[in-house]
C-alpha positions in Angstrom: 42.0 15.2 -67.4 43.5 13.3 -70.3 43.9 15.2 -73.6 45.6 14.6 -77.0 48.0 17.5 -77.2 49.5 19.0 -80.4 52.4 21.1 -79.3 54.0 21.6 -82.7 53.0 21.4 -86.4 53.8 18.0 -87.9 52.7 14.5 -88.4 50.3 12.3 -86.3 53.5 10.9 -84.6 53.8 14.3 -82.8 50.4 14.0 -81.0 50.9 13.3 -77.3 48.7 11.9 -74.6 49.0 14.3 -71.7 47.2 15.9 -68.8 45.4 19.3 -68.7 43.2 21.0 -66.1 39.5 20.1 -66.3 37.6 23.1 -67.9 35.8 25.4 -65.4 32.1 26.0 -66.0 30.9 29.6 -65.9 27.3 30.7 -65.7 26.4 30.0 -69.3 28.7 27.0 -69.7 28.0 23.3 -70.4 30.6 20.8 -69.3 30.4 17.5 -71.2 32.2 14.2 -70.4 33.4 13.2 -73.9 32.5 9.7 -75.0 33.4 10.0 -78.7 35.0 12.4 -81.2 35.1 12.2 -85.0 38.2 13.2 -86.9 37.8 15.7 -89.8 40.2 17.0 -92.5 40.2 20.3 -90.6 42.0 18.5 -87.7 44.6 17.3 -90.2 45.2 20.9 -91.4 45.4 22.2 -87.8 47.8 19.3 -86.9 50.2 19.9 -89.8 49.8 23.6 -90.2 49.2 23.1 -93.9 48.4 24.9 -96.1 50.7 27.6 -94.8 48.0 30.3 -95.3 46.3 28.6 -92.3 49.1 29.7 -90.0 48.1 33.4 -90.4 45.2 32.7 -88.1 46.2 29.6 -86.3 49.8 30.4 -85.3 52.9 31.1 -87.4 55.4 29.0 -85.5 53.3 26.7 -83.4 49.5 25.9 -83.3 47.3 28.1 -81.1 44.9 25.1 -80.9 46.7 22.6 -78.8 43.8 20.1 -78.5 42.1 19.0 -81.8 38.6 17.8 -82.5 35.3 19.6 -82.9 32.7 16.8 -83.4 31.7 15.4 -80.0 29.2 13.2 -78.3 29.0 12.6 -74.5 27.1 13.2 -71.3 26.5 16.5 -69.6 28.6 16.6 -66.4 27.7 20.1 -65.2 25.9 23.3 -66.3 26.1 26.9 -65.3 23.5 28.7 -63.3 22.1 30.4 -66.4 21.6 27.1 -68.4 18.0 25.8 -68.4 17.8 23.5 -71.5 20.4 20.9 -70.4 21.0 19.0 -67.2 23.7 16.8 -65.8 23.3 13.3 -67.2 21.8 14.3 -70.5 23.3 12.5 -73.5 24.2 15.1 -76.1 26.2 15.6 -79.3 27.4 18.7 -81.1 30.2 20.9 -82.3 32.8 22.3 -79.8 36.5 22.9 -80.1 39.3 21.0 -78.3 37.2 17.9 -78.1 40.0 15.3 -78.0 40.0 15.3 -74.2 38.1 13.7 -71.3 36.0 16.9 -70.9 35.0 19.8 -73.1 33.2 23.0 -72.1 31.0 24.9 -74.5 27.8 26.9 -74.8 24.2 25.6 -74.6 23.8 26.1 -78.4 26.8 23.9 -79.1 25.0 20.7 -77.9 21.6 19.1 -78.4 20.1 15.8 -77.1 21.5 12.7 -78.8 19.0 10.6 -80.8 18.1 7.6 -78.6 18.8 5.2 -81.3 22.4 6.3 -82.0 25.5 5.2 -80.2 27.9 8.0 -79.0 30.2 7.0 -81.8 27.5 7.4 -84.5 26.4 10.7 -83.0 29.9 12.1 -83.0 30.1 11.4 -86.7 27.3 13.8 -87.5 28.1 17.5 -87.0 30.8 18.7 -89.5 30.1 16.2 -92.3 26.3 16.6 -91.8 26.5 20.4 -91.9 28.6 20.2 -95.0 26.2 17.9 -96.9 23.0 19.7 -95.7 24.2 23.2 -96.4 25.9 22.3 -99.7 22.8 20.6 -101.1 19.9 22.4 -99.5 21.3 26.0 -99.3 24.0 26.3 -102.0 22.8 23.9 -104.7 19.2 24.5 -103.8 18.3 20.9 -104.7 14.6 20.4 -105.7 12.6 17.2 -105.8 13.1 15.3 -109.0 16.5 16.9 -109.9 19.5 14.7 -110.8 22.4 15.0 -108.4 25.9 13.6 -108.9 28.0 13.1 -105.8 31.7 12.5 -106.5 33.3 10.9 -103.4 30.1 9.3 -102.2 31.7 6.9 -99.8 33.6 9.3 -97.6 32.6 11.2 -94.5 30.7 14.0 -96.3 29.7 11.8 -99.2 27.8 9.2 -97.2 25.8 12.0 -95.6 25.3 13.8 -99.0 23.8 10.7 -100.7 21.2 10.4 -97.9 20.5 14.2 -97.7 20.0 14.4 -101.4 17.5 11.6 -101.3 15.7 13.2 -98.4 15.4 16.3 -100.5 13.7 14.3 -103.2 16.5 14.1 -105.7 17.6 11.2 -108.0 21.1 10.5 -106.8 24.2 9.1 -108.6 27.2 8.3 -106.4 30.7 8.0 -107.7 33.1 5.7 -105.8 35.6 2.8 -106.1 34.6 -0.8 -106.7 35.0 -1.7 -103.0 32.4 0.9 -102.0 29.7 0.4 -104.6 27.5 -1.7 -102.3 27.9 0.8 -99.5 26.8 3.7 -101.6 23.9 1.8 -103.0 22.8 0.8 -99.5 22.6 4.5 -98.6 19.9 5.0 -101.2 21.8 6.0 -104.4 19.7 5.4 -107.5 22.8 4.9 -109.6 26.4 4.1 -108.6 29.3 4.7 -110.9 32.5 2.8 -110.3 35.2 5.3 -111.4 37.7 2.5 -112.0 35.4 1.2 -114.8 33.5 4.2 -116.0 34.1 7.9 -116.5 31.0 9.9 -115.6 32.4 12.9 -117.5 32.3 10.8 -120.7 28.7 9.7 -120.3 25.6 11.2 -121.7 23.8 11.8 -118.4 23.5 15.4 -117.4 23.0 16.6 -113.9 21.2 19.6 -112.2 23.7 19.5 -109.3 27.2 18.1 -108.9 28.7 17.9 -105.4 32.4 17.5 -105.6 33.9 15.9 -102.4 36.7 14.0 -104.0 38.4 16.9 -105.8 40.0 14.6 -108.3 38.4 16.0 -111.5 38.8 19.3 -113.3 36.1 22.0 -113.0 35.8 21.8 -116.8 34.9 18.0 -116.5 32.2 18.8 -114.1 30.8 21.6 -116.2 30.5 19.3 -119.2 28.0 17.1 -117.3 26.0 20.0 -115.8 22.8 21.2 -117.4 22.5 24.9 -118.3 21.7 26.6 -115.0 23.1 23.7 -113.0 25.2 24.1 -109.9 28.6 22.7 -109.0 29.3 22.8 -105.3 32.9 22.4 -104.3 33.9 20.9 -100.9 37.5 21.7 -100.0 40.1 19.4 -101.5 43.7 19.7 -102.6 47.2 19.1 -101.1 49.2 22.2 -102.0 51.5 23.5 -99.3 50.7 27.1 -99.7 46.9 27.5 -100.2 45.9 23.8 -100.5 42.1 23.3 -100.5 41.6 27.0 -101.3 43.0 26.7 -104.8 40.0 25.1 -106.4 37.4 27.4 -104.7 39.5 30.5 -105.7 39.5 29.3 -109.3 35.8 28.6 -109.2 35.1 32.1 -108.0 36.9 33.4 -111.1 35.0 31.0 -113.4 31.7 31.4 -111.7 30.9 34.4 -113.9 31.4 32.3 -117.1 28.3 30.8 -118.7 25.0 30.0 -117.0 26.1 27.4 -114.5 26.7 28.2 -110.9 30.1 27.3 -109.3 29.8 27.4 -105.5 32.7 26.9 -103.2 31.8 27.1 -99.5 32.7 26.1 -96.0 30.1 24.7 -93.7 28.9 27.0 -90.8 28.0 25.1 -87.6 24.7 26.2 -86.1 22.0 24.8 -83.8 19.1 24.9 -86.3 21.0 22.7 -88.8 22.0 20.3 -86.0 18.4 20.0 -85.1 17.5 19.4 -88.8 20.1 16.6 -89.0 18.7 15.0 -85.8 15.2 15.2 -87.3 16.4 13.4 -90.4 18.0 10.7 -88.2 14.9 10.2 -86.1 12.8 10.0 -89.3 15.0 7.2 -90.5 16.2 9.2 -93.5 19.8 9.6 -92.3 22.2 7.1 -90.7 25.8 8.0 -89.9 28.4 5.7 -91.4 31.3 4.8 -89.1 34.3 3.2 -90.6 36.6 2.7 -87.6 36.6 3.4 -83.9 40.0 4.0 -82.2 40.6 4.0 -78.4 41.4 7.4 -77.0 45.1 6.5 -76.6 45.3 5.7 -80.3 44.2 9.1 -81.6 47.4 9.4 -83.7 46.5 6.2 -85.5 43.1 7.6 -86.3 44.7 10.7 -87.7 47.1 8.5 -89.8 44.2 6.5 -91.2 42.2 9.5 -92.2 45.3 11.1 -93.7 45.7 8.1 -96.0 42.4 9.0 -97.7 40.6 5.7 -97.8 38.1 6.1 -95.0 34.5 4.8 -95.7 32.4 7.2 -93.7 33.7 8.6 -90.5 36.7 7.9 -88.3 36.0 8.0 -84.5 38.0 8.2 -81.4 36.2 6.9 -78.3 36.9 8.2 -74.9 
């Protein structure tokens, strides 16, 4: 089968289109013919081996993970004898490693039925960004109906989901983005949109119960100024340092979390089937629509990585098999 192979840490230019053996299916396995994969910042970190602390678990000299991609949508090709809930031909989406290949093999809990109204490309956009938005707002910020929520970085992969999830939770949502993305963020349901090239939200009078920081371009102190007493700042990984990179802000937040009455909450999303089912329900109820920026052919996966690396994606970047 075809696969996009990452033999050595480096730039997108190092990714190679190669051939690997088709995964074998054991008794509890599910083999999926991949139709679409979305690219995440995690894939960039695994590709480059940066920050260096990542190499302690992912390989010091070369990557243990040779095939990137964890968000996948496709059709079930085969199932093991112990699998009852999925059958060959089912259209599914989910979270499974080494997805940038013609086939991926995972467990039954890795995949659920794809919403009928979504394309494979849209379905592949959901898992990681959806988990992050849902868990960040529902579980860590504990958003309640009527609360004021600020989302900085509202036009990106996580941000586009976060605007819609916050609205589904009953919040009044303010999205922060650039001029070019104001109409997009407003179309997702944001009650207010702040163009950061024209207005500084940290200098305004509005105070928020929750701030979700996806962009990572403002200081923690700036966010705390716009939070109400008892408010929550949820930090999604951001940062480009070569040693600890995205971990720097969360580590600082853990130190500052004990100061004052506001909660500072760094976290990493945890993929799980119940939350994937919850995201599908929001989609089927018309409360959540994945935003796809660009779709690249399988052989142009390096270009997809390069585009995401540039940091200007509106929604998700997809590789179609």
